[in-house]
C-alpha positions in Angstrom: 6.8 -0.8 21.1 3.5 -1.1 23.4 0.2 0.1 22.4 -2.7 0.2 24.8 -6.4 -0.1 23.5 -9.4 0.1 25.5 -11.6 -3.1 25.3 -14.4 -4.6 26.8 -14.1 -8.1 28.3 -17.3 -10.2 28.8 -18.0 -14.0 29.3 -14.5 -14.8 27.7 -14.8 -12.4 24.6 -12.5 -9.4 24.2 -14.0 -6.6 22.2 -11.8 -3.6 21.4 -13.7 -0.3 22.0 -11.5 1.2 19.3 -10.0 0.2 16.0 -7.0 -2.2 16.4 -4.4 -2.8 13.7 -1.5 -5.3 13.9 1.3 -5.4 11.5 1.9 -8.4 9.9 4.7 -10.4 11.7 4.0 -8.7 15.2 2.8 -10.3 18.3 -0.4 -9.3 19.9 -0.1 -9.4 23.8 -3.5 -9.0 25.8 -3.5 -7.9 29.4 -6.9 -8.1 31.1 -7.5 -5.8 34.1 -10.1 -7.2 36.3 -13.2 -5.1 36.8 -14.3 -4.7 40.2 -17.7 -5.1 42.0 -19.6 -1.9 42.4 -22.8 -1.1 44.6 -24.3 2.4 44.9 -27.3 3.3 47.2 -29.6 5.6 45.3 -32.4 5.9 47.8 -32.6 7.0 50.6 -30.2 9.8 50.2 -28.2 11.6 52.9 -30.3 14.0 55.0 -33.7 12.2 53.8 -36.4 11.8 56.6 -37.2 8.2 56.8 -39.5 5.9 58.8 -39.0 2.9 60.8 -39.5 0.9 57.6 -38.0 1.8 54.2 -37.0 0.3 50.9 -33.5 0.9 50.2 -32.9 1.3 46.5 -29.6 1.0 44.3 -27.7 -0.1 41.4 -24.8 -2.8 41.1 -22.3 -4.0 38.8 -21.3 -7.4 40.1 -18.7 -9.2 38.2 -18.4 -12.4 40.3 -20.4 -14.4 42.5 -20.6 -11.9 45.4 -24.0 -10.9 46.9 -25.3 -7.6 48.0 -26.1 -6.9 51.7 -27.8 -4.1 53.4 -26.7 -3.7 56.9 -28.2 -1.0 59.2 -26.0 1.0 61.8 -26.9 3.6 64.2 -23.7 5.7 65.1 -24.8 6.3 68.7 -24.8 2.3 69.4 -21.1 2.0 68.4 -20.1 -1.0 66.3 -23.4 -2.8 66.1 -24.7 -3.8 62.6 -28.2 -5.3 61.6 -28.5 -7.3 58.3 -31.7 -6.5 56.5 -34.0 -8.5 54.2 -31.9 -9.8 51.0 -32.1 -7.4 48.1 -34.0 -8.2 44.9 -31.6 -7.5 42.0 -33.0 -7.3 38.4 -31.0 -8.2 35.3 -29.6 -4.6 34.9 -28.3 -4.7 38.5 -30.8 -2.5 40.0 -31.8 -3.7 43.5 -34.2 -2.9 46.3 -34.4 -4.1 49.9 -36.8 -3.6 52.7 -35.3 -2.6 55.8 -36.2 -1.8 59.3 -34.7 1.1 61.2 -35.6 0.9 65.1 -38.7 0.5 66.6 -42.1 0.9 64.2 -43.7 4.3 64.6 
């Protein structure tokens, strides 16, 4: 019989998110599903009017040694991308980066 219990895994520690009982003589098998990195842009939002210099803001959950990159892409110019300044990320995963869009106004 297999029972699935949700748990949180952080820094080598498995913490069940619900009570876990194991009958005496039974074996406990732990399978860890790797968390994926997640990055979200919170500002600007789609449809916002922006100038030539903006602060891009967002949230992140980085579970490995990956870095956040902000890239600017102008659709009419095809497959060209421009890396922007490196985002500053706080301890909660909130980040912001100064970005330049086109030529200054």
